Residue frames relative to the residue before (quaternion, step in Angstrom):
aa qw qx qy qz dx dy dz
M 1.0000 0.0000 0.0000 0.0000 0.00 0.00 0.00
S 0.3607 -0.7459 0.5284 0.1852 3.59 -0.73 1.08
R 0.4034 -0.7181 0.5282 0.2065 3.58 -0.81 0.97
V 0.7062 0.4886 -0.2322 0.4569 3.38 1.08 -1.09
G 0.6780 0.5316 -0.2485 0.4427 3.56 0.99 -0.97
S 0.6952 0.4817 -0.3157 0.4301 3.59 0.91 -0.57
N 0.5474 0.5989 -0.4045 0.4220 3.65 1.21 -0.11
P 0.3742 -0.7220 0.5207 0.2599 3.64 -0.77 0.76
I 0.3907 -0.6925 0.5619 0.2284 3.62 -1.10 0.53
T 0.1934 -0.7622 0.5993 0.1500 3.57 -0.60 1.12
I 0.2467 -0.7551 0.5881 0.1519 3.68 -0.92 0.81
P 0.3180 -0.7986 0.4825 0.1682 3.55 -0.64 1.19
D 0.6447 -0.5075 0.3608 0.4433 3.60 -1.17 0.45
G 0.7399 0.3657 -0.3024 0.4769 3.58 -1.10 0.79
V 0.7101 0.4021 -0.2761 0.5077 3.61 1.12 -0.07
N 0.2090 -0.8047 0.5552 0.0227 3.49 -0.73 1.19
L 0.0717 -0.8032 0.5912 -0.0110 3.72 -0.40 1.25
M 0.0076 0.8138 -0.5804 0.0291 3.49 -0.75 1.01
I 0.1567 -0.7864 0.5922 0.0793 3.65 -0.93 0.88
E 0.2752 0.7509 -0.5622 0.2106 3.61 -0.55 1.03
D 0.8775 0.0506 -0.0814 0.4700 3.53 -1.21 0.85
G 0.7094 -0.4426 0.2928 0.4639 3.56 0.95 0.79
M 0.6743 0.4781 -0.2981 0.4774 3.61 1.08 0.33
V 0.1843 -0.7360 0.6354 0.1439 3.58 -0.94 0.73
S 0.0058 -0.7693 0.6389 0.0025 3.58 -0.93 0.99
V 0.1151 -0.7930 0.5981 0.0159 3.45 -1.00 1.06
K 0.0087 -0.8274 0.5611 -0.0204 3.55 -0.59 1.05
G 0.0588 0.8086 -0.5754 0.1084 3.55 -0.84 0.99
K 0.7799 -0.3769 0.2370 0.4400 3.66 -1.17 -0.24
N 0.7021 0.4544 -0.2300 0.4977 3.53 1.26 -0.57
G 0.7521 -0.3344 0.1992 0.5318 3.62 1.24 -0.07
E 0.4324 -0.6637 0.5344 0.2949 3.47 -1.46 -0.43
I 0.1337 -0.7525 0.6439 0.0346 3.46 -1.18 0.88
K 0.0523 -0.7810 0.6203 0.0514 3.51 -1.21 0.72
M 0.0343 -0.8033 0.5927 -0.0473 3.54 -1.17 0.77
P 0.4228 -0.6923 0.4984 0.3059 3.57 -0.88 0.73
V 0.3965 -0.6831 0.5405 0.2899 3.65 -0.96 0.60
P 0.5092 -0.6428 0.4871 0.3005 3.58 -0.94 0.93
P 0.4911 -0.6930 0.4160 0.3249 3.70 -0.75 0.76
L 0.7002 0.4541 -0.3098 0.4556 3.67 1.10 -0.37
V 0.6514 0.4480 -0.3134 0.5261 3.59 1.32 0.43
E 0.1391 -0.7666 0.6198 0.0939 3.63 -1.08 0.72
L 0.2563 -0.7665 0.5741 0.1308 3.49 -1.12 0.83
E 0.1150 -0.7593 0.6388 0.0452 3.65 -1.09 0.82
M 0.1940 -0.7798 0.5929 0.0517 3.45 -0.81 1.24
S 0.2072 0.7633 -0.6039 0.0984 3.68 -0.82 0.65
D 0.8399 -0.0402 -0.1107 0.5299 3.48 -0.86 1.26
N 0.7252 -0.3406 0.2533 0.5421 3.72 -0.40 -1.11
T 0.5768 0.5541 -0.3814 0.4634 3.66 1.08 0.82
L 0.1339 -0.7785 0.6071 0.0858 3.37 -1.12 0.63
V 0.1363 -0.7917 0.5918 0.0664 3.61 -0.71 1.10
V 0.1595 -0.7349 0.6485 0.1181 3.56 -0.90 0.90
K 0.0777 -0.7749 0.6260 -0.0401 3.58 -1.21 1.11
P 0.4338 -0.6495 0.5444 0.3060 3.58 -1.12 0.65
V 0.5572 -0.6095 0.4680 0.3147 3.48 -1.25 0.72
N 0.7872 -0.0119 0.0102 0.6165 3.61 0.91 -0.96
D 0.5947 -0.6076 0.4128 0.3267 3.56 -1.33 0.00
N 0.4180 0.6522 -0.5547 0.3037 3.79 0.92 0.60
G 0.7834 -0.4206 0.3005 0.3451 3.32 -1.54 0.30
K 0.6644 0.4866 -0.2994 0.4819 3.63 0.88 -1.05
S 0.6920 0.4863 -0.3221 0.4252 3.61 0.73 -0.91
R 0.6690 0.5293 -0.2805 0.4400 3.52 1.08 -0.72
A 0.6119 0.5569 -0.2947 0.4780 3.43 1.38 -0.70
L 0.7031 0.4669 -0.2482 0.4754 3.52 1.03 -0.96
W 0.4925 0.6619 -0.3906 0.4083 3.58 1.37 -0.39
G 0.7460 0.3826 -0.2337 0.4925 3.55 0.53 -1.11
T 0.6424 0.5312 -0.3348 0.4395 3.60 0.97 -0.74
A 0.6454 0.5193 -0.3022 0.4716 3.57 0.90 -0.84
R 0.6577 0.5172 -0.3028 0.4564 3.58 0.90 -1.04
A 0.6634 0.4817 -0.3137 0.4790 3.64 0.92 -0.93
S 0.6895 0.4904 -0.3387 0.4116 3.66 0.84 -0.75
I 0.6249 0.5237 -0.3108 0.4886 3.48 1.11 -0.77
S 0.6276 0.5058 -0.3297 0.4915 3.68 0.94 -0.87
N 0.6627 0.4825 -0.3483 0.4546 3.73 0.82 -0.70
M 0.6170 0.5355 -0.3585 0.4518 3.56 1.09 -0.83
V 0.6874 0.4895 -0.3226 0.4288 3.52 0.84 -0.90
T 0.6557 0.4982 -0.3094 0.4756 3.63 0.93 -0.90
G 0.5864 0.5896 -0.3392 0.4398 3.71 1.04 -0.78
V 0.7726 0.3588 -0.2230 0.4739 3.70 0.61 -1.07
S 0.6885 0.4066 -0.3442 0.4921 3.58 1.07 -0.20
E 0.8359 0.2097 -0.0960 0.4980 3.67 0.66 -0.83
G 0.3284 -0.7431 0.5055 0.2906 3.68 1.03 -0.72
F 0.3301 -0.7097 0.5918 0.1928 3.49 -1.45 0.29
E 0.1157 -0.7772 0.6138 0.0767 3.59 -1.29 0.55
K 0.0250 -0.7597 0.6487 0.0379 3.53 -1.17 0.63
N 0.1507 -0.7957 0.5833 0.0631 3.68 -0.86 0.85
L 0.2014 -0.7836 0.5870 0.0293 3.53 -0.96 0.93
T 0.1050 -0.7859 0.5995 0.1096 3.61 -0.78 0.75
I 0.2940 -0.7384 0.5896 0.1441 3.58 -1.27 0.57
H 0.0432 -0.7885 0.6135 0.0013 3.57 -0.69 1.09
G 0.5748 0.5706 -0.4639 0.3590 3.49 -1.06 0.86
V 0.4917 -0.6440 0.4865 0.3268 3.59 -1.09 0.69
G 0.8310 0.1847 -0.2165 0.4780 3.54 -0.85 1.15
Y 0.5321 0.5971 -0.4235 0.4254 3.56 1.35 -0.04
R 0.1404 0.7964 -0.5719 0.1378 3.56 -0.83 0.94
A 0.1431 -0.7718 0.6079 0.1200 3.58 -1.25 0.26
Q 0.0052 0.7647 -0.6443 0.0106 3.50 -1.29 0.58
M 0.3843 -0.6712 0.5807 0.2542 3.58 -1.34 0.50
Q 0.0719 -0.7519 0.6552 0.0110 3.38 -1.22 0.92
G 0.7884 -0.1572 0.0614 0.5915 3.58 0.26 1.18
N 0.7636 -0.3005 0.1953 0.5371 3.52 -0.53 -1.06
K 0.5571 0.5622 -0.3863 0.4736 3.64 1.28 0.48
L 0.2941 -0.6883 0.6439 0.1582 3.41 -1.36 0.80
V 0.1167 -0.8165 0.5637 0.0439 3.58 -0.68 1.16
L 0.0922 -0.8449 0.5267 0.0157 3.50 -0.50 1.02
A 0.1733 -0.7513 0.6268 0.1128 3.65 -0.87 0.85
L 0.0287 0.8643 -0.4867 0.1239 3.63 -0.14 1.31
G 0.6671 -0.4854 0.2912 0.4844 3.52 1.27 0.55
Y 0.5605 0.5762 -0.4588 0.3786 3.62 0.94 -0.09
S 0.6363 -0.5490 0.3626 0.4029 3.59 -1.26 0.11
H 0.7569 0.2380 -0.1539 0.5888 3.56 1.46 -0.09
P 0.5240 -0.6201 0.4583 0.3618 3.57 -1.08 0.64
V 0.3711 -0.7066 0.5694 0.1971 3.52 -1.14 0.73
E 0.0620 -0.8087 0.5841 0.0330 3.60 -0.63 1.19
M 0.0534 -0.7999 0.5978 0.0009 3.50 -0.96 0.91
E 0.4067 -0.6945 0.5454 0.2342 3.61 -0.95 1.03
V 0.3399 -0.7182 0.5673 0.2162 3.62 -0.89 0.97
P 0.4812 -0.6631 0.4872 0.3024 3.59 -0.83 0.94
S 0.6254 -0.5717 0.3946 0.3554 3.72 -1.18 0.59
Q 0.6724 0.4659 -0.3081 0.4856 3.67 1.01 -0.64
V 0.7187 0.4517 -0.2903 0.4417 3.64 0.97 -0.33
N 0.1880 -0.7456 0.6197 0.1572 3.57 -1.01 0.74
A 0.1140 -0.8096 0.5757 0.0131 3.60 -0.85 1.04
S 0.0871 0.7646 -0.6383 0.0190 3.49 -1.19 0.56
V 0.2712 -0.7715 0.5631 0.1190 3.52 -1.23 0.63
E 0.0313 -0.8071 0.5888 0.0312 3.58 -0.80 0.93
N 0.8647 0.0559 -0.0978 0.4895 3.54 -1.09 0.94
N 0.5396 -0.6918 0.3201 0.3575 3.51 1.32 0.80
T 0.7556 0.3368 -0.2662 0.4947 3.60 1.14 0.31
L 0.6470 0.4751 -0.3027 0.5138 3.57 1.29 0.09
I 0.0834 -0.7856 0.6115 0.0431 3.70 -0.42 0.96
K 0.0473 -0.7736 0.6301 0.0475 3.72 -0.67 1.03
L 0.0994 -0.7857 0.6101 -0.0234 3.35 -0.92 1.10
S 0.0320 0.8002 -0.5951 0.0673 3.70 -0.91 0.80
S 0.1337 0.7838 -0.5959 0.1128 3.55 -1.07 0.80
H 0.4889 -0.6370 0.4895 0.3400 3.61 -1.25 0.26
D 0.7078 0.4283 -0.2369 0.5093 3.61 1.24 -0.38
K 0.3628 -0.7984 0.4483 0.1731 3.56 -0.22 1.39
Q 0.6424 0.5342 -0.3233 0.4443 3.61 1.08 -0.68
V 0.6880 0.4804 -0.2729 0.4705 3.48 0.92 -0.79
L 0.5918 0.5738 -0.3020 0.4789 3.44 1.10 -0.82
G 0.7163 0.4862 -0.2262 0.4464 3.54 0.76 -1.07
Q 0.6493 0.5089 -0.2864 0.4874 3.48 1.10 -0.91
F 0.6684 0.4813 -0.3310 0.4604 3.66 0.89 -0.78
A 0.6356 0.5138 -0.3473 0.4598 3.58 0.99 -0.87
A 0.6729 0.5180 -0.3044 0.4316 3.64 0.94 -0.75
E 0.5928 0.5226 -0.3375 0.5114 3.60 1.27 -0.67
I 0.6489 0.5003 -0.3529 0.4518 3.62 0.85 -0.71
R 0.6653 0.5138 -0.2874 0.4591 3.61 0.82 -1.00
R 0.6659 0.5127 -0.3227 0.4353 3.52 0.97 -0.82
K 0.5238 0.6281 -0.4340 0.3778 3.73 1.05 -0.15
R 0.7705 -0.0507 0.0839 0.6299 3.50 1.04 -0.84
P 0.1295 -0.8198 0.5564 0.0403 3.66 0.05 1.23
P 0.5726 -0.6125 0.3984 0.3718 3.55 -1.01 0.53
E 0.2672 -0.7829 0.5369 0.1657 3.54 -0.89 0.90
P 0.5651 -0.6985 0.3367 0.2818 3.56 -0.94 0.76
Y 0.6240 0.5649 -0.3526 0.4090 3.67 1.14 -0.33
K 0.8002 0.1571 -0.0655 0.5751 3.72 0.87 -0.96
G 0.4569 -0.6967 0.4408 0.3340 3.68 1.16 -0.20
K 0.4027 0.7215 -0.4831 0.2895 3.69 1.22 0.11
G 0.5784 0.5684 -0.4699 0.3487 3.51 -1.26 0.79
I 0.5868 -0.5757 0.4196 0.3848 3.51 -1.27 -0.12
R 0.0244 -0.7955 0.6047 -0.0320 3.66 -0.87 0.96
Y 0.5094 -0.5886 0.4936 0.3879 3.50 -1.29 0.21
E 0.7416 -0.5138 0.2284 0.3659 3.47 -1.15 0.77
N 0.7921 0.2428 -0.1255 0.5458 3.70 0.81 -0.86
E 0.3815 0.7368 -0.4831 0.2798 3.71 1.27 0.36
Q 0.2578 -0.7447 0.5961 0.1540 3.55 -1.08 0.84
I 0.2258 -0.7771 0.5778 0.1061 3.58 -0.85 0.88
L 0.3450 -0.7102 0.5693 0.2291 3.58 -0.71 0.98
R 0.1996 -0.7802 0.5849 0.0967 3.60 -0.57 1.00
K 0.2479 -0.7475 0.5959 0.1570 3.47 -1.15 0.80
E 0.5126 -0.6129 0.5033 0.3290 3.52 -1.29 0.39
G 0.5078 -0.6400 0.4966 0.2931 3.51 -1.13 0.82
K 0.7622 -0.3565 0.3112 0.4417 3.37 -1.56 -0.17
K 0.2663 -0.7646 0.5665 0.1534 3.58 -1.13 0.64
K 0.3117 -0.7721 0.5020 0.2338 3.70 -0.83 0.68
Protein backbone atom coordinates (compact mmCIF):
# COMPACT_ATOMS: atom_id res chain seq x y z
CA MET A 1 0.00 0.00 0.00
CA SER A 2 1.44 3.36 -1.04
CA ARG A 3 1.65 5.89 1.77
CA VAL A 4 2.17 8.76 -0.65
CA GLY A 5 -0.47 7.75 -3.19
CA SER A 6 -3.29 7.39 -0.68
CA ASN A 7 -3.13 11.07 0.40
CA PRO A 8 -5.59 13.35 -1.44
CA ILE A 9 -4.27 16.49 -3.16
CA THR A 10 -5.97 19.69 -2.05
CA ILE A 11 -6.20 22.30 -4.79
CA PRO A 12 -5.80 25.87 -3.45
CA ASP A 13 -7.81 28.87 -4.63
CA GLY A 14 -6.49 30.39 -7.85
CA VAL A 15 -5.32 27.03 -9.25
CA ASN A 16 -7.26 25.42 -12.10
CA LEU A 17 -6.75 21.66 -12.60
CA MET A 18 -8.24 20.00 -15.70
CA ILE A 19 -8.21 16.34 -16.74
CA GLU A 20 -8.95 15.63 -20.41
CA ASP A 21 -7.74 13.20 -23.09
CA GLY A 22 -5.26 11.49 -20.77
CA MET A 23 -3.57 14.78 -19.86
CA VAL A 24 -3.52 16.71 -16.60
CA SER A 25 -3.08 20.46 -16.95
CA VAL A 26 -2.59 22.73 -13.97
CA LYS A 27 -2.80 26.49 -14.36
CA GLY A 28 -2.06 29.08 -11.69
CA LYS A 29 -0.52 32.50 -11.10
CA ASN A 30 3.04 31.24 -11.86
CA GLY A 31 2.26 29.49 -15.15
CA GLU A 32 0.87 26.29 -16.65
CA ILE A 33 2.18 22.71 -16.59
CA LYS A 34 0.88 19.69 -18.51
CA MET A 35 1.60 16.01 -17.90
CA PRO A 36 0.23 12.77 -19.38
CA VAL A 37 -1.66 10.55 -16.96
CA PRO A 38 -0.08 7.08 -16.65
CA PRO A 39 -2.48 4.42 -18.04
CA LEU A 40 -2.34 2.32 -14.84
CA VAL A 41 -3.66 5.19 -12.68
CA GLU A 42 -7.07 6.85 -12.54
CA LEU A 43 -7.88 10.30 -11.19
CA GLU A 44 -11.05 11.33 -9.34
CA MET A 45 -11.87 15.00 -8.85
CA SER A 46 -14.34 16.15 -6.17
CA ASP A 47 -14.75 19.67 -4.80
CA ASN A 48 -11.19 20.99 -4.30
CA THR A 49 -9.49 17.61 -3.87
CA LEU A 50 -7.98 15.18 -6.32
CA VAL A 51 -7.61 11.49 -5.45
CA VAL A 52 -5.21 9.23 -7.37
CA LYS A 53 -6.07 5.51 -7.45
CA PRO A 54 -4.37 2.51 -9.08
CA VAL A 55 -6.36 0.72 -11.81
CA ASN A 56 -5.46 -2.76 -10.50
CA ASP A 57 -3.39 -4.22 -7.65
CA ASN A 58 -0.18 -5.28 -9.42
CA GLY A 59 3.28 -3.93 -8.58
CA LYS A 60 3.66 -1.62 -11.58
CA SER A 61 0.30 0.03 -10.98
CA ARG A 62 1.06 0.59 -7.29
CA ALA A 63 4.49 2.04 -8.16
CA LEU A 64 2.99 4.54 -10.62
CA TRP A 65 0.26 5.41 -8.12
CA GLY A 66 2.61 7.17 -5.68
CA THR A 67 4.74 8.66 -8.47
CA ALA A 68 1.75 10.15 -10.28
CA ARG A 69 0.36 11.59 -7.04
CA ALA A 70 3.71 13.20 -6.16
CA SER A 71 4.13 14.65 -9.67
CA ILE A 72 0.64 16.18 -9.69
CA SER A 73 1.15 17.56 -6.18
CA ASN A 74 4.43 19.17 -7.31
CA MET A 75 2.62 20.68 -10.29
CA VAL A 76 -0.05 22.22 -8.02
CA THR A 77 2.59 23.56 -5.60
CA GLY A 78 4.69 24.93 -8.48
CA VAL A 79 1.95 26.98 -10.14
CA SER A 80 0.70 28.34 -6.81
CA GLU A 81 3.93 28.94 -4.82
CA GLY A 82 6.91 28.01 -7.01
CA PHE A 83 10.21 26.33 -6.16
CA GLU A 84 13.70 27.68 -5.39
CA LYS A 85 17.20 26.21 -5.37
CA ASN A 86 20.35 28.03 -4.34
CA LEU A 87 23.88 27.01 -5.33
CA THR A 88 27.07 28.36 -3.76
CA ILE A 89 30.51 28.46 -5.36
CA HIS A 90 33.57 27.82 -3.16
CA GLY A 91 37.14 28.29 -4.36
CA VAL A 92 39.67 31.00 -5.07
CA GLY A 93 38.91 32.62 -8.42
CA TYR A 94 35.64 30.71 -8.90
CA ARG A 95 32.76 33.04 -9.75
CA ALA A 96 29.55 33.36 -11.73
CA GLN A 97 27.77 36.13 -13.58
CA MET A 98 24.71 36.57 -15.78
CA GLN A 99 25.11 37.82 -19.34
CA GLY A 100 21.62 38.19 -20.78
CA ASN A 101 20.06 34.70 -20.75
CA LYS A 102 23.42 32.95 -20.19
CA LEU A 103 25.07 31.94 -16.96
CA VAL A 104 28.84 32.37 -17.27
CA LEU A 105 30.97 30.43 -14.79
CA ALA A 106 34.70 30.83 -14.12
CA LEU A 107 35.62 27.51 -12.50
CA GLY A 108 39.37 27.21 -12.86
CA TYR A 109 39.30 25.90 -16.42
CA SER A 110 41.20 27.59 -19.25
CA HIS A 111 37.87 28.87 -20.61
CA PRO A 112 34.67 30.28 -19.10
CA VAL A 113 31.76 27.84 -18.96
CA GLU A 114 28.60 29.29 -20.56
CA MET A 115 25.19 27.76 -19.89
CA GLU A 116 21.90 28.74 -21.50
CA VAL A 117 19.20 29.23 -18.84
CA PRO A 118 15.96 27.35 -19.71
CA SER A 119 12.91 29.51 -20.42
CA GLN A 120 10.99 28.16 -17.38
CA VAL A 121 13.82 29.01 -14.94
CA ASN A 122 14.62 32.44 -13.48
CA ALA A 123 18.30 32.78 -12.55
CA SER A 124 20.19 35.49 -10.69
CA VAL A 125 23.69 35.79 -9.25
CA GLU A 126 24.54 37.57 -5.98
CA ASN A 127 28.07 38.39 -4.75
CA ASN A 128 29.58 36.41 -7.67
CA THR A 129 29.28 33.19 -5.62
CA LEU A 130 25.55 32.63 -4.95
CA ILE A 131 23.34 31.40 -7.81
CA LYS A 132 19.59 31.69 -7.11
CA LEU A 133 17.28 29.61 -9.31
CA SER A 134 13.48 29.65 -9.23
CA SER A 135 10.79 28.05 -11.36
CA HIS A 136 7.26 26.71 -11.32
CA ASP A 137 8.40 23.34 -12.74
CA LYS A 138 10.28 21.30 -10.11
CA GLN A 139 11.72 18.80 -12.61
CA VAL A 140 13.23 21.45 -14.93
CA LEU A 141 14.61 23.39 -11.95
CA GLY A 142 16.26 20.34 -10.40
CA GLN A 143 17.73 19.21 -13.72
CA PHE A 144 19.25 22.64 -14.45
CA ALA A 145 20.70 22.90 -10.91
CA ALA A 146 22.24 19.43 -11.31
CA GLU A 147 23.77 20.42 -14.67
CA ILE A 148 25.36 23.51 -13.07
CA ARG A 149 26.73 21.44 -10.17
CA ARG A 150 28.14 18.84 -12.58
CA LYS A 151 30.44 21.48 -14.17
CA ARG A 152 32.63 21.48 -11.02
CA PRO A 153 31.37 19.17 -8.23
CA PRO A 154 32.81 19.77 -4.76
CA GLU A 155 36.04 17.90 -4.12
CA PRO A 156 36.64 16.18 -0.77
CA TYR A 157 40.06 17.63 0.19
CA LYS A 158 39.53 21.41 0.14
CA GLY A 159 35.78 21.52 -0.57
CA LYS A 160 36.21 23.63 -3.71
CA GLY A 161 33.45 23.52 -6.32
CA ILE A 162 29.73 24.17 -6.74
CA ARG A 163 27.37 22.83 -4.10
CA TYR A 164 23.76 23.21 -3.06
CA GLU A 165 23.23 25.81 -0.35
CA ASN A 166 22.85 23.46 2.64
CA GLU A 167 24.87 20.52 1.28
CA GLN A 168 27.47 19.03 3.62
CA ILE A 169 30.72 17.80 2.02
CA LEU A 170 32.57 14.98 3.74
CA ARG A 171 36.15 16.19 3.95
CA LYS A 172 39.11 13.81 3.73
CA GLU A 173 42.38 14.18 5.54
CA GLY A 174 45.40 14.96 3.37
CA LYS A 175 48.62 12.97 3.14
CA LYS A 176 50.42 12.13 6.35
CA LYS A 177 54.19 12.21 6.69
